[in-house]
Every structure is written in C-alpha cells, then in structure tokens.
Z-matrix of the N, CA and C atoms (Angstrom, degrees):
N
C 1 1.518
C 2 1.455 1 107.16
N 3 1.321 2 117.69 1 139.24
C 4 1.436 3 130.20 2 175.29
C 5 1.543 4 104.38 3 -53.52
N 6 1.368 5 119.31 4 134.46
C 7 1.452 6 127.29 5 -171.61
C 8 1.529 7 106.10 6 -65.74
N 9 1.357 8 118.39 7 -32.87
C 10 1.429 9 119.93 8 -176.32
C 11 1.590 10 110.13 9 -77.82
N 12 1.291 11 113.39 10 -30.51
C 13 1.457 12 116.72 11 173.32
C 14 1.519 13 110.47 12 -68.58
N 15 1.264 14 114.35 13 -40.49
C 16 1.499 15 118.99 14 179.15
C 17 1.514 16 107.15 15 -68.10
N 18 1.209 17 123.28 16 -35.82
C 19 1.416 18 128.05 17 176.86
C 20 1.638 19 109.25 18 -60.75
N 21 1.289 20 113.38 19 -49.38
C 22 1.444 21 120.24 20 -179.74
C 23 1.549 22 112.13 21 -61.89
N 24 1.331 23 111.21 22 -35.23
C 25 1.547 24 116.86 23 -177.20
C 26 1.504 25 105.83 24 -71.53
N 27 1.451 26 116.51 25 -44.09
C 28 1.431 27 120.14 26 -178.87
C 29 1.440 28 114.30 27 -66.67
N 30 1.425 29 117.25 28 -30.76
C 31 1.466 30 119.92 29 -177.33
C 32 1.500 31 106.72 30 -64.10
N 33 1.302 32 119.32 31 -28.65
C 34 1.451 33 115.93 32 -174.76
C 35 1.658 34 109.05 33 -104.20
N 36 1.327 35 113.98 34 10.39
C 37 1.414 36 115.34 35 177.58
C 38 1.500 37 113.40 36 -113.39
N 39 1.257 38 122.54 37 -169.90
C 40 1.394 39 129.06 38 176.32
C 41 1.460 40 116.98 39 -95.70
N 42 1.395 41 117.75 40 4.45
C 43 1.348 42 121.06 41 -179.13
C 44 1.529 43 111.63 42 -66.98
N 45 1.318 44 115.10 43 142.04
C 46 1.492 45 121.55 44 -178.12
C 47 1.545 46 114.10 45 -58.57
N 48 1.324 47 119.78 46 147.01
C 49 1.396 48 124.04 47 175.51
C 50 1.563 49 114.37 48 -56.10
N 51 1.383 50 110.46 49 -37.38
C 52 1.531 51 112.42 50 -176.40
C 53 1.518 52 110.57 51 -61.86
N 54 1.325 53 116.87 52 -32.84
C 55 1.504 54 121.55 53 -178.08
C 56 1.504 55 108.19 54 -66.51
N 57 1.363 56 121.49 55 -36.61
C 58 1.398 57 121.27 56 179.29
C 59 1.505 58 110.25 57 -70.39
N 60 1.363 59 117.76 58 -37.77
C 61 1.398 60 126.73 59 174.87
C 62 1.576 61 109.00 60 -56.95
N 63 1.278 62 115.30 61 -50.97
C 64 1.504 63 119.83 62 -177.85
C 65 1.506 64 108.26 63 -64.12
N 66 1.336 65 121.61 64 -41.16
C 67 1.398 66 120.66 65 -179.31
C 68 1.473 67 110.87 66 -61.05
N 69 1.326 68 120.49 67 -34.58
C 70 1.464 69 125.89 68 179.49
C 71 1.565 70 106.27 69 -66.27
N 72 1.328 71 115.98 70 -47.52
C 73 1.458 72 118.95 71 179.29
C 74 1.570 73 110.98 72 -60.06
N 75 1.275 74 117.34 73 -39.75
C 76 1.429 75 124.21 74 179.04
C 77 1.477 76 107.40 75 -60.25
N 78 1.385 77 119.05 76 -48.87
C 79 1.460 78 122.27 77 178.10
C 80 1.484 79 112.84 78 -59.04
N 81 1.339 80 117.09 79 -41.56
C 82 1.417 81 119.17 80 -173.63
C 83 1.630 82 108.57 81 -68.99
N 84 1.392 83 111.39 82 -40.61
C 85 1.453 84 117.72 83 179.14
C 86 1.525 85 112.00 84 -64.94
N 87 1.367 86 115.94 85 -44.24
C 88 1.495 87 121.53 86 178.99
C 89 1.613 88 111.78 87 -58.70
N 90 1.267 89 113.78 88 -43.55
C 91 1.483 90 119.36 89 -176.44
C 92 1.516 91 108.49 90 -71.40
N 93 1.330 92 117.75 91 -44.14
C 94 1.399 93 117.23 92 173.86
C 95 1.482 94 117.08 93 -64.67
N 96 1.291 95 123.36 94 -38.17
C 97 1.488 96 129.03 95 168.07
C 98 1.562 97 109.84 96 -52.93
N 99 1.277 98 112.86 97 -49.24
C 100 1.586 99 120.99 98 -178.19
C 101 1.552 100 105.37 99 -61.22
N 102 1.326 101 113.69 100 -44.04
C 103 1.494 102 115.16 101 -175.06
C 104 1.563 103 106.99 102 -64.90
N 105 1.346 104 121.50 103 -41.14
C 106 1.421 105 122.54 104 178.50
C 107 1.472 106 109.93 105 -63.15
N 108 1.377 107 121.62 106 -34.05
C 109 1.414 108 122.16 107 -178.85
C 110 1.513 109 108.37 108 -67.77
N 111 1.433 110 112.15 109 -43.36
C 112 1.514 111 114.14 110 178.07
C 113 1.470 112 115.47 111 -65.19
N 114 1.333 113 120.38 112 -31.36
C 115 1.412 114 126.09 113 175.03
C 116 1.542 115 109.57 114 -62.54
N 117 1.413 116 110.89 115 -47.85
C 118 1.507 117 114.14 116 -179.95
C 119 1.528 118 114.08 117 -58.74
N 120 1.352 119 113.56 118 -32.68
C 121 1.489 120 124.12 119 177.67
C 122 1.468 121 113.73 120 -85.32
N 123 1.381 122 120.63 121 5.49
C 124 1.433 123 124.93 122 177.37
C 125 1.534 124 111.84 123 62.34
N 126 1.379 125 112.79 124 27.15
C 127 1.485 126 113.53 125 174.29
C 128 1.536 127 109.67 126 -101.51
N 129 1.330 128 118.16 127 83.19
C 130 1.346 129 125.09 128 -164.16
C 131 1.611 130 108.06 129 -73.79
N 132 1.247 131 118.34 130 -32.33
C 133 1.485 132 119.82 131 176.86
C 134 1.572 133 111.07 132 -63.16
N 135 1.360 134 116.25 133 -49.85
C 136 1.496 135 119.38 134 175.25
C 137 1.425 136 109.31 135 -56.22
N 138 1.371 137 119.13 136 -47.88
C 139 1.487 138 124.41 137 -178.22
C 140 1.449 139 111.96 138 -56.86
N 141 1.337 140 115.42 139 -46.84
C 142 1.511 141 120.29 140 177.85
C 143 1.650 142 110.43 141 -57.14
N 144 1.299 143 113.14 142 -50.83
C 145 1.472 144 116.83 143 -177.92
C 146 1.487 145 108.49 144 -60.51
N 147 1.370 146 122.43 145 -44.51
C 148 1.418 147 121.50 146 -175.83
C 149 1.515 148 110.66 147 -68.33
N 150 1.397 149 116.75 148 -31.26
C 151 1.492 150 116.21 149 175.85
C 152 1.486 151 111.06 150 -68.49
N 153 1.251 152 116.52 151 -36.50
C 154 1.502 153 119.55 152 178.45
C 155 1.545 154 108.55 153 -62.08
N 156 1.273 155 114.99 154 -44.91
C 157 1.461 156 118.67 155 -176.83
C 158 1.517 157 112.74 156 -64.79
N 159 1.361 158 114.02 157 -39.74
C 160 1.424 159 121.60 158 176.80
C 161 1.557 160 109.68 159 -61.92
N 162 1.368 161 116.51 160 -44.21
C 163 1.407 162 121.04 161 179.53
C 164 1.511 163 111.14 162 -63.83
N 165 1.313 164 119.76 163 -34.14
C 166 1.496 165 122.54 164 178.45
C 167 1.593 166 106.94 165 -63.02
N 168 1.293 167 117.49 166 -44.13
C 169 1.453 168 119.11 167 174.10
C 170 1.409 169 117.52 168 -57.85
N 171 1.249 170 115.33 169 -48.52
C 172 1.538 171 126.46 170 -179.94
C 173 1.493 172 107.27 171 -62.51
N 174 1.329 173 121.24 172 -39.53
C 175 1.429 174 122.55 173 177.44
C 176 1.531 175 110.70 174 -68.71
N 177 1.335 176 119.45 175 -27.38
C 178 1.418 177 124.05 176 175.06
C 179 1.464 178 108.83 177 -70.96
N 180 1.374 179 117.39 178 -42.92
C 181 1.465 180 120.15 179 173.91
C 182 1.503 181 115.09 180 -62.36
N 183 1.297 182 116.80 181 -39.71
C 184 1.465 183 124.10 182 174.93
C 185 1.480 184 114.91 183 -58.01
N 186 1.401 185 110.82 184 -45.71
C 187 1.405 186 118.46 185 179.42
C 188 1.537 187 114.79 186 -61.57
N 189 1.298 188 117.43 187 -16.04
C 190 1.435 189 117.45 188 177.57
C 191 1.458 190 116.36 189 -97.21
N 192 1.351 191 120.08 190 4.71
C 193 1.431 192 125.22 191 176.70
C 194 1.548 193 107.21 192 -72.87
N 195 1.353 194 113.07 193 133.45
C 196 1.419 195 121.67 194 177.00
C 197 1.554 196 112.07 195 -61.38
N 198 1.239 197 120.65 196 128.11
C 199 1.431 198 123.40 197 -172.33
C 200 1.453 199 112.77 198 -92.68
N 201 1.313 200 116.33 199 23.03
C 202 1.523 201 119.96 200 178.17
C 203 1.477 202 113.65 201 -78.98
N 204 1.266 203 119.34 202 -5.52
C 205 1.452 204 126.49 203 170.03
C 206 1.497 205 108.64 204 75.83
N 207 1.302 206 123.32 205 24.24
C 208 1.432 207 124.90 206 163.20
C 209 1.492 208 113.05 207 -56.73
N 210 1.285 209 119.86 208 154.08
C 211 1.431 210 121.51 209 -174.85
C 212 1.516 211 110.45 210 -58.80
N 213 1.303 212 121.33 211 -42.24
C 214 1.412 213 123.07 212 -173.81
C 215 1.626 214 107.56 213 -68.84
N 216 1.252 215 119.20 214 -37.72
C 217 1.498 216 123.26 215 176.73
C 218 1.487 217 106.75 216 -62.54
N 219 1.281 218 122.25 217 -49.01
C 220 1.470 219 128.27 218 178.74
C 221 1.553 220 111.58 219 -58.20
N 222 1.344 221 114.56 220 -41.16
C 223 1.455 222 118.57 221 179.92
C 224 1.572 223 108.59 222 -68.36
N 225 1.280 224 114.75 223 -42.76
C 226 1.534 225 115.28 224 178.74
C 227 1.448 226 111.74 225 -64.64
N 228 1.263 227 117.23 226 -39.92
C 229 1.588 228 121.15 227 -179.68
C 230 1.579 229 105.01 228 -61.07
N 231 1.286 230 119.41 229 -45.74
C 232 1.461 231 117.15 230 -178.99
C 233 1.497 232 112.86 231 -65.09
N 234 1.269 233 116.33 232 -37.40
C 235 1.506 234 117.88 233 174.76
C 236 1.473 235 113.57 234 -63.44
N 237 1.378 236 117.67 235 -44.45
C 238 1.438 237 120.94 236 176.19
C 239 1.582 238 111.18 237 -63.70
N 240 1.251 239 119.24 238 -38.24
C 241 1.496 240 121.63 239 175.15
C 242 1.522 241 109.66 240 -57.74
N 243 1.359 242 111.64 241 -45.71
C 244 1.470 243 116.44 242 -178.53
C 245 1.606 244 111.62 243 -62.37
N 246 1.295 245 116.92 244 -42.93
C 247 1.465 246 126.88 245 -175.26
C 248 1.591 247 104.46 246 -66.19
N 249 1.433 248 119.49 247 -52.43
C 250 1.462 249 117.31 248 -179.72
C 251 1.427 250 118.10 249 -66.71
N 252 1.339 251 113.47 250 -32.45
C 253 1.476 252 116.81 251 176.83
C 254 1.665 253 112.54 252 -67.40
N 255 1.351 254 111.75 253 -45.20
C 256 1.471 255 118.35 254 176.31
C 257 1.479 256 110.79 255 -62.79
N 258 1.352 257 123.21 256 -46.37
C 259 1.360 258 120.93 257 178.90
C 260 1.569 259 113.73 258 -64.71
N 261 1.382 260 117.88 259 -27.47
C 262 1.414 261 121.82 260 178.84
C 263 1.474 262 108.92 261 -73.56
N 264 1.337 263 121.79 262 -38.45
C 265 1.435 264 125.12 263 -174.46
C 266 1.563 265 108.12 264 -78.31
N 267 1.243 266 117.44 265 -38.42
C 268 1.443 267 122.97 266 156.08
C 269 1.619 268 112.97 267 82.10
N 270 1.349 269 121.45 268 14.62
C 271 1.373 270 116.42 269 173.58
C 272 1.647 271 109.00 270 -71.48
N 273 1.255 272 111.30 271 159.55
C 274 1.524 273 114.34 272 -178.84
C 275 1.503 274 114.38 273 -59.72
N 276 1.401 275 117.90 274 -40.42
C 277 1.434 276 121.13 275 172.18
C 278 1.497 277 114.49 276 -56.76
N 279 1.375 278 113.95 277 -49.95
C 280 1.448 279 121.52 278 -174.00
C 281 1.542 280 108.01 279 -64.65
N 282 1.382 281 118.06 280 -43.02
C 283 1.562 282 113.42 281 179.41
C 284 1.477 283 110.25 282 -70.26
N 285 1.311 284 119.32 283 -35.58
C 286 1.526 285 118.98 284 171.17
C 287 1.583 286 111.48 285 -53.43
N 288 1.361 287 115.53 286 -47.57
C 289 1.484 288 117.00 287 176.42
C 290 1.364 289 114.67 288 -63.23
N 291 1.301 290 123.19 289 -36.07
C 292 1.448 291 126.28 290 173.72
C 293 1.555 292 111.21 291 -58.73
N 294 1.338 293 117.65 292 -46.30
C 295 1.394 294 123.21 293 -176.68
C 296 1.596 295 108.58 294 -68.09
N 297 1.252 296 120.54 295 -35.41
C 298 1.495 297 122.88 296 174.27
C 299 1.517 298 111.62 297 -62.18
N 300 1.360 299 114.10 298 -44.03
C 301 1.484 300 115.82 299 -178.77
C 302 1.523 301 108.26 300 -67.04
N 303 1.283 302 115.89 301 -46.51
C 304 1.520 303 117.26 302 177.55
C 305 1.469 304 114.41 303 -58.00
N 306 1.309 305 120.91 304 -45.61
C 307 1.408 306 122.49 305 176.68
C 308 1.506 307 114.53 306 -61.70
N 309 1.224 308 117.35 307 -37.58
C 310 1.502 309 127.07 308 173.12
C 311 1.437 310 111.09 309 -55.69
N 312 1.290 311 109.86 310 -57.40
C 313 1.543 312 115.51 311 -176.86
C 314 1.502 313 110.15 312 -65.42
N 315 1.385 314 119.44 313 -36.40
C 316 1.526 315 121.50 314 178.35
C 317 1.549 316 106.47 315 -62.27
N 318 1.253 317 119.92 316 -44.27
C 319 1.393 318 121.48 317 -176.42
C 320 1.506 319 115.35 318 -67.53
N 321 1.447 320 112.87 319 -30.67
C 322 1.454 321 118.98 320 175.45
C 323 1.411 322 110.91 321 -69.26
N 324 1.332 323 120.42 322 -41.23
C 325 1.493 324 124.21 323 174.51
C 326 1.432 325 114.85 324 -65.65
N 327 1.328 326 117.24 325 -36.44
C 328 1.433 327 121.43 326 175.46
C 329 1.512 328 109.65 327 -65.89
N 330 1.312 329 119.51 328 -31.16
C 331 1.428 330 119.90 329 -177.14
C 332 1.588 331 109.11 330 -76.32
N 333 1.256 332 121.13 331 -17.02
C 334 1.449 333 119.54 332 -179.87
C 335 1.523 334 110.04 333 -113.20
N 336 1.405 335 116.44 334 14.95
C 337 1.463 336 118.46 335 175.50
C 338 1.501 337 119.07 336 -52.61
N 339 1.331 338 115.45 337 -53.94
C 340 1.455 339 120.87 338 -179.19
C 341 1.580 340 108.07 339 -56.20
N 342 1.272 341 117.37 340 -49.18
C 343 1.609 342 120.60 341 -178.37
C 344 1.539 343 105.83 342 -61.88
N 345 1.321 344 122.57 343 -40.64
C 346 1.390 345 121.00 344 -178.72
C 347 1.502 346 111.91 345 -66.17
N 348 1.249 347 114.26 346 -38.76
C 349 1.571 348 117.99 347 179.74
C 350 1.569 349 108.83 348 -66.71
N 351 1.307 350 116.85 349 -36.70
C 352 1.415 351 116.48 350 -177.42
C 353 1.606 352 109.16 351 -74.59
N 354 1.288 353 112.42 352 -35.23
C 355 1.570 354 116.78 353 176.67
C 356 1.501 355 113.13 354 -63.55
N 357 1.312 356 111.11 355 -32.43
C 358 1.540 357 117.14 356 -179.98
C 359 1.548 358 105.07 357 -75.19
N 360 1.357 359 118.02 358 -43.87
C 361 1.427 360 118.32 359 179.16
C 362 1.497 361 114.82 360 -58.51
N 363 1.322 362 111.81 361 -37.85
C 364 1.543 363 121.23 362 -177.88
C 365 1.555 364 112.28 363 -77.82
N 366 1.338 365 117.61 364 -9.45
C 367 1.381 366 121.03 365 178.23
C 368 1.485 367 114.16 366 91.28
N 369 1.343 368 118.81 367 -3.20
C 370 1.452 369 122.26 368 174.09
C 371 1.507 370 114.75 369 -60.67
N 372 1.317 371 113.34 370 -42.78
C 373 1.551 372 121.84 371 174.42
C 374 1.521 373 101.54 372 -103.62
N 375 1.299 374 115.22 373 130.92
C 376 1.489 375 115.13 374 176.88
C 377 1.548 376 106.55 375 -78.27
N 378 1.419 377 109.64 376 146.46
C 379 1.536 378 113.00 377 177.44
C 380 1.609 379 107.75 378 -63.51
N 381 1.334 380 110.32 379 160.71
C 382 1.479 381 114.80 380 -177.84
C 383 1.490 382 113.17 381 -60.41
N 384 1.314 383 122.04 382 -34.28
C 385 1.468 384 121.24 383 -179.90
C 386 1.505 385 115.79 384 -75.14
N 387 1.419 386 111.89 385 2.28
C 388 1.476 387 112.46 386 -178.26
C 389 1.528 388 107.06 387 -100.43
N 390 1.311 389 121.69 388 2.30
C 391 1.484 390 123.45 389 177.80
C 392 1.464 391 108.17 390 -117.50
N 393 1.368 392 116.24 391 161.85
C 394 1.414 393 123.53 392 168.72
C 395 1.520 394 113.34 393 -77.19
N 396 1.318 395 116.88 394 126.19
C 397 1.445 396 116.85 395 179.20
C 398 1.464 397 111.34 396 -126.65
N 399 1.318 398 113.99 397 152.07
C 400 1.558 399 120.05 398 179.38
C 401 1.645 400 98.85 399 -99.06
N 402 1.375 401 113.09 400 132.91
C 403 1.328 402 125.24 401 175.43
C 404 1.528 403 108.30 402 -95.96
N 405 1.296 404 115.68 403 117.84
C 406 1.439 405 118.97 404 177.82
C 407 1.502 406 110.36 405 -102.06
N 408 1.379 407 115.24 406 149.94
C 409 1.444 408 118.72 407 -177.58
C 410 1.614 409 100.64 408 -110.55
N 411 1.346 410 115.22 409 133.95
C 412 1.450 411 112.62 410 -178.45
C 413 1.451 412 110.28 411 -162.78
C-alpha cells in the first residue's frame, strides 16, 4: 500500500502515531533499497526515480519534526538533511549511507514503540486525529 494512503487510513483510525511513522520509514527504506538494486543493475533512470520517491518520504518525515529546536529535533533535522542530500547526489556510497541512517532511525523508533503507544494512550502524545495534517498524494 502506498505510504500516503496508509497515512490517510491511519489518520482516520485508532492506530497509534508511531505505527504511521514506522510505515513511512519502511517506505523510505524499501525505495532506497530498490534504488540500490537498480543502480547495481545499471538502470540509472529507475534508480533516480526511486531515489526521488525515497526523498519525498524523508521530506514528509522531516516536516513532522517539532520546530521548537530541542536537541533531539535538531539532530533529526540534521540526519534528514544528510539523507535527502545523499539521495539527491546519488552515488552508490551516498545512497548506501542514506539507507544505513534510515535503518538506524527506524530501529530506534521501533525500540520506543511500546512507550510511544502508552504515552499516546495517556494523552501525553496527542492522537493523530487531534492535529491538523497535510494529506499528500504520491
């Protein structure tokens, strides 16, 4: 399923926000892996298209970072900048580096999934339907 369609479905459901976040990381990783496969097969046009699609997902993740400039937010922004720049430049080494960062972030968020769900249940983190969201088509 398209990650944005999944996002829209989740936005109207009771699924936790962390699961939406994880699905976006999955989509970014999947597209980056596919781009690497295309690069290995010398299909540069497909690789470019997949890198663009991965960048769009990462930009969506980036847009969700709280702009209050706390250290964690600043660190995430720096990592998202690195990933989007590396995917844009597109050398094999840069795309591999992007994938490594995305996988590391995904695993970090998976590691806090249960805590995030509990925080959402307790009202510390507002549910996704309690905030204004931009729905992207992609």
